[in-house]
N, C-alpha and C positions, 0 to 999 in steps of 0.2 A: 951579284946580289941586286935585286930590284930596289928602287927608292922607297924609303919610309919617311913620310912627312906628316908632322903635326901642323895643321893649318890653324894657327893661333891668332887669327885676326880678332881685334877687340869685339866686333859685332858678333862674331861666332861664339866667342867665349861668354859674352853677355847672354846670348840666347840659350847657350848650353846650360848655364846656371838656372835659367827659368825652368827648363824641362827636368833638371835634376831634382828640383823641389818636389817632395811627395805630395804637396798640396796643389800642384798644377793639375787642372782638370783636363778631361779628354779633348775638348775643343781647342784649348790653348796649346796643349801638347802636340796635337796634330798639326796645327798651323805653324808652330815654331820649328818642328822637325822639317816641314816643307821649306821654311825660310833658310834654315841652316844648310839644307841640301843644295839650295840654289846658290848660296854664297860659296859653298865648297866647290861647286861645279865650275866656278870662275877659275879657280886655281887648278883643278884637275884637268881642265881642258886647255891649259896654257900652252902646251906643245902641239896643238893641232896645226897641221901644215897650211900654209898660205900660198897663193899664186897671184901673179899680176893680171889685171884685166884693164881694158881701155874703156873709159866712160867719158861722158861730158857733164861737167858741173854746169850750173847756170852761168858760169864765167868763161870756162875754157875746156878743151879736151884734156884728159888727165889719165895717168897710169896709177891705179890704186890696188890695194890688197883685198882679196876675198878668200874665203875658205876654199881649199883646193878640191873639194868634193869627197874628202875622207868620210866614209860612212860610219855612223855611230849607232850602237844599240845599248840601251840601259837594261840591265838584268837584275831585277830585285830578287832576293832570296825570300820566298814567302814564309810567313806572311808579313813580317814587320818591314821588310824592304820596300813594300808598296808605298809606305809613308814618305819615301825619299824620291819617288819617281817624278811627281808633278813639279817639284822645285827644279830639277835638272831640265825637264822639258820646257820650262819657262825660258831657259837660255838656249837650249838646243831643240827647238820644236820639231825639226825634221827627223830626230832620232826615232828608231824603232824600239819596241819594248818586248823583251822575252821574259819568261818566268821560270824559276826553279822552285819547286815546293820541297821544303825540308821540315821534318819535325825531330825534336830531340828526345831521346829516351831519358826520362827523369831519373832513372836509377844508374845507368851507365854513362850518361851525358853524350852518348854516341848519336850522330845524326843519321837520319834515314830519308832517302829521296822518294817522293811520291808523285811528283809532277815535273814535266820538262817540256817546254814549248818555246821555240826560238824562231827568229827569222831564218830563212833558208840559207842566207849568205853570211853566216857568222864567221866563216873563215876569212872573209875580206873586210870585216868590220872591227872598229875599235870598240871594245866592250867595257862598259862601266858596271861592275858588279857591286850592288849596293845592299847593305844590311846595317841597321843602326848599331849593332853590337858585334865586336870581334872578341869573343870570350875565350873559349878553349881553342877556337880556330877550326873545329871539326866541320861545321857547316860550310865555311868558306872553302876549305880544302876539297870537300866532296863536290861542291858546286863547280870549282875550277877543274877538277878531275873530269867531271861530266862534259864540260865545255871543250876541254882539250880532246877528249875522245871523239868529239863531233867536228873537229877541225879548227876550233878557235885557237888563236895564238897571240893576239894582241889584247891584253886584258889589264885593267886596273881595278883594285878593290877599294871601295869607299865606305867608310863607317863613321859614326858619330863618336863612339867611345871604344877604346881598345884596352885590353889587358896585356901586359908583357908576355904572358904565357901564350896567348893567341897569336901575337905578332911573331914570336919566335917559331911557333909551330907552322904558321903559314909561310914564313920566309924559308924554312927548311924544306917544306914540301914543294913550294913553287917559287924558287928564287928569282924567276923571270917576271914576276908580277909585282908592280908597284902598289904600295899601300898608302892610303891617305886617311887620316883621322882628324877629328876636331880635338881629341884629348887622349893622352896615354895615361890611364889610371894606375892605381897601386898594384892590384893583384886580383886573383879569383878567390872567392871563399869556398867553403866545403861543399856548397850546393852548386858550384860552377857559375855563380853570378859575379859580375865585375864589382869591385869595391873601389871608390864609393859608388860608381855607376849611376844608373837611373832606373833600376828595376827591370821588369820585363817590358821591353819596348812594344811588343805586339799587344799585350794586354792594355797598356796605357794608350796606345794609338786607337784601339777599337773598343775600349771600354768593357773588356771581357773579364775583368777581375774586380 
């Protein structure tokens, strides 16, 4: 079974409270989602491999650590996942970005894929799949299904808020994928929204509601 980790750093928890508030406007919501994603990326990238290189400091030659060239791609699930990309790119600016477009049937809660565009070498990249919400788990499962069909094997799923139902579903469908979240909330309601959650992340990011 893959790792499940709640990243409960005080700064992340403080910022998450800001965006949970229904009175948080679009500008602040967007900025704070970006900040949380950047803080989470610090932990999500903790196991990136290092190698030794020889350099010269102003004082002396020295052997020091550098990233070993492991290639990274950030994969937002559209549209809300876009809100987390720039924060991660702040820490890993050389990462490439792929996109998976999903929409949810509001009656069945089932996801449907409508767009898929990735770097050609996803089979050799560490993929960070990002979406603010892990609710039923349907979109995450379908996104990972699509990536695996195209050769991806090294994936981590990163979200801001997760429901126990979604975590369970994703772990059962893809036990090899690590899950990182800023909060594990109580449950899903009858409409498939996370409780207490933060509402529809896409609408709040883009001001469409």
